[in-house]
N, C-alpha and C positions, 0 to 999 in steps of 0.2 A: 417206513412201515409204522402203522399206528398200533399201540397196544395199551394194556392196563397193568399197573402195579399197585398193590395195596400196602400202604405204610400207615401205621397207627390206626388201622381200621378204615382209612379213607382211600377210595379209588382215585388214582391219578392217571390221567391219560398222557401217554408219552408218544412222541414222534421219534422213531429210532429205527436203526437197521438191526436191532436185536443185540447190538454189541456195546452201545453207549447209553448211559442213563445219567441225567443230572437232575437233582432235586435240592434246591436251596430255599431258604426261608422267603427270599424275595420273589420266587417263582410260584410258590404254592399258597394261594390265598386261604384255602380251607384249613390249613394247619397253622397253629401258632408257631411251633417249631418242632421238628422231628427230634424225639428224645431217644428213640431206639431203632436200630437197624433190623428190619424184619420184612417178610413178604417178598423175598428175592429168590426163593428156591426154584422158581420156574425159569429163571434167567441164567441158566448154566453157560450160555454162550457169551455172557457179558464180558467185555474186555476193559471197559472204562466206567468207573462209578464215581460221581461227584456228589458229596453231601455236605458242602460247606455252609457256614452261617446257620447252624442249627443248635440244638441243645443236647447233642449226643455225649454221654458220659462214659459209655463202655463200648468197645469195639467187639461186636459179635454179629452173628447172623450171616457170616460170609463163607461158611464152610461149603456151600453149594456153588461157589463161584471159582472153580479151579483155573479158569482161563483169564481171570482178571489180570490186566497188564498195568492199569493205572488206577490208583485209589486216592481220592482227594477228600480229606476230612478237616480241612482248614477251618478255623474259627468255630470251634465247638467247646465242650467242657471236659475233654478227655484228660484224665490224670494218669492212667496206666496204659502202657502199650501192651496189647494182647489180642488174641483172636485172629492172628494172622498166619498161623502155622500151616494152613492149607493153601495159602496163596503162593505156591512155589514158582509161578510164572510172573509174579509181580515185578515190574521194572521201575515204576515210579510210585513213591509214597509221600503224600503231603500231610503233615501233622502240625503245621505251623499255627500259631495263635491258639494254643490250648493251655492246659495246666500241668503238663508233663514235668516231672522232677527227675526221673531216672530213665535212661535209654536201656531198654531190655526187650526180650522176647522177639528178636529179629533174626535169630539163628537160622531159621528155615528159609529165609529169603535170599537164596544163593544167587538169584538172577537180578537182584536189585541194582539199578544204575543211578537212580536219582532219589535223594532223601532230603526232605525239607522239614527241619525241626526248629525253625526260628520262632522267637517270641513265645517261649515257654518258661519254665523255672529250673532249667537244667544247670547243675553246678559242676558236673564232671562228665568228660567224654568217656563213655564206656559202652560195652555191649555191641560193638561194631565188628568184632574180630572175624566173623564169617562172611562179611560182605565183600568178597574178593573182586567182584565186578563193579563195585560202586565207582562212579565217575564224577558225580556232583554231590556235595554235601553242604547244606546250609545250617548253621548254628547261630545265626545272628540274634541279638537281643535276648541273651540268656544271662546266667550268672557264673560263667566259666572263668576260672582263674588260671588254668594251666592247660597247655596243648599236650595231650597224651592220648593213648589208646587208638592211634591211627596207623600203627606199624604194619598191619596186614592189608591196608587199603592201597596196594601198589598200583591199582588202575586209576586212582583218583586224579582228575584233571582240574577240578575247580573246588576250592575250599574257602568258605566264607564264614568267618567268626567275628564279624564286626559287632561293636557295642556290647562288649563283655568286660571282664576284669583282668585281662591277660597282661602281664608285665615282662614276659620274656618269650622270644621266638625259640622254640625247641620242639623236639618230638616229631620232626619232619624228615628225618634222614632217609627213610625208605620210600618217600614219595617222589621218585625220579620222573614220573610222568606228569607231575603237577604243572599246569600252565598258568593258573591264576590263583593268587593267594590274597585274600582280603582280610586285613586285620585293622580296618578303620575303627577309630574311636575306642582304643584300649589304653594301656598305660606303659607302652613299650618305650624303652630308652635307647636300646642298641639294636642295630641291624646285624644279626649273627645267625650262625648255624643254618645257612642256606646253601652251602657249597655243593651238596648232592642234588640240588634241584636244577639239573642241567637243562630242563625243558621249560623252565619258568619264563613266561612272557610278560606277565603283569604282576606287580607287587603294589598293593594298596595299603598305605600306612598313614593316611590323613588323620589328623586329630589324635596324635600320640605325643610322646615326649622325647623323640629321637634327637640326640644332640650332635650327631656326626654321621655323614653319609659315608659308609664303608661296608665291607662284607659282601660286595657285589662282584668281585673279580671273576668268579667262576660262572657267573650267570650270562653266558654268551648270547642267549636268545632273548634276554630281557629287553623289552622295547617301551615299557611304560612303568614309571615309578612315581606314585602319587604320595606326596609328602606335605600337603597343605596343612598349615597350622602345626608345625613342629619347630622346636628351637633351632634345628640345623638349617632351616630354610628361610628364616625370617629376614635375613639380610641379603638373600640371593636376588640378583637382578638379571642374571644371564644363566644359560644352561651350560655348566662346566663339564658335563659327563658325556661319554660316548659309550656305545655298546657294539662290539664287533665292528668298529670302524664307522658306525653310523650314529648320528645324534640320538641321545636317549631322551625320550619325552618325560619331562618332569612337570608336575602341576604344583606350583608354589602359590603363596598368597598373591 
């Protein structure tokens, strides 16, 4: 179905079923970059909105979109998370490649399952306490020094915090449903505090400072351990480990 939406005073023709709308800088020649979210009040049935690669600084203009299921605001200039309190049905939120320093104002997103916050300026994991249905969390390429603030995320299955400043594995005891943990390219020296992660299948620790392979005894479902470029694996030529009676895949240099 063809329709019109007005953004920054420009009429944009869309081909849509009334539920999905994507406007990026590469698609809209008449706009330099979208700087403000507006003109969406007549799209109350919208379930998916993509506004990546623009110049949006403030999240607003979404209060008339109660049915929104997926919101993509990747690669903008957003500093503060806000304007999301009416999106109670939101399940996916993409805010990667922005200028966010603090995780906040997500309390009303009780149905959120997927959160992408990579490539921002985040120093501390916080503000996630009410996201009890969250299954996937990306925090790659930030300035995080400690894993914390995840105690209430018991539904989490995939946690990615690669390329940060983490030096210890901790704060994960309640994440019993976690299946993949990615801590690639941090400063971790010891594999520890993983005993409660009984459903963990993949542990990614490439480019750290792990000196000994240990702390994996209770991880009966572990099938992939990635330890490329760690002191513990520099002299390995064979796979010495097994998991639940089966060879455990290890990626070494």
